[in-house]
Each structure stands twice: as C-alpha cells, then as structure tokens.
C-alpha positions in Angstrom: 78.7 99.9 24.0 80.3 96.5 24.1 78.5 93.4 22.8 78.9 91.7 26.2 77.1 94.5 28.1 73.6 93.7 29.1 71.0 96.3 28.0 68.5 97.7 30.4 65.0 96.6 29.8 62.8 99.2 28.2 59.7 100.0 30.3 58.5 102.9 28.1 57.0 100.4 25.6 54.6 99.1 28.3 53.2 102.6 28.8 52.6 102.9 25.1 50.9 99.5 25.0 48.7 100.5 27.9 47.8 103.8 26.3 46.8 101.9 23.1 44.5 99.7 25.0 42.9 102.6 26.8 42.4 104.5 23.5 40.9 101.4 21.8 38.8 100.8 24.9 37.3 104.3 24.6 36.4 103.7 20.9 35.1 100.2 21.6 32.9 101.4 24.4 31.4 104.2 22.4 30.8 102.3 19.2 29.9 98.7 20.2 28.8 98.9 23.8 26.9 102.1 23.6 28.5 103.2 26.9 27.8 106.5 28.5 29.9 109.4 26.9 31.8 110.2 30.1 33.2 106.7 30.2 34.7 107.1 26.7 36.1 110.6 27.6 37.5 109.3 30.8 39.2 106.3 29.1 40.6 108.6 26.4 41.9 111.1 29.0 43.6 108.4 31.0 45.1 107.0 27.8 46.5 110.5 27.0 48.1 110.8 30.5 49.6 107.3 30.2 51.0 108.3 26.7 52.6 111.5 28.1 54.1 109.5 31.0 55.4 107.0 28.4 57.1 109.8 26.4 58.8 111.1 29.6 60.0 107.6 30.5 61.2 107.0 26.9 63.2 110.3 27.0 64.7 109.4 30.3 65.8 106.0 28.9 67.3 107.6 25.8 69.3 110.0 28.0 70.5 107.1 30.2 71.7 105.2 27.1 73.7 108.1 25.9 75.7 108.2 29.1 
C-alpha cells in the first residue's frame, strides 16, 4: 500500500461500539433501574447479534485490505 492511497473507513468499529452500549444498557437496566427481566435479556440478545454482525463486517474489511 502506498502512503498516498486513501484508506477505506472502517465501519466494523461502529458495530462494536453499538454492541457495547447494548450490553451496558442491559446491565444498567437490570441493576440500577430495576427493569423487567425480559428487557435486559432482549438488550443483551440484540447486543450479541450486533457483535456477530460486527465480526462479519470486520472479516470482510480485512479480506478487502489484503486484495
């Protein structure tokens, strides 16, 4: 890769940031807000799905950089 070539922006990091907020939201809702248990489970499950999608996007970005 040449120093003058622009690099493609990484979008995988935003999936990981979103998953982190969903995970912390699940913990926050269960400990401080005394929310219903299904809300914490739902937030955690959505966070896990977003994390998996982030891993897929990250792998795709790594393959694209190797080409």
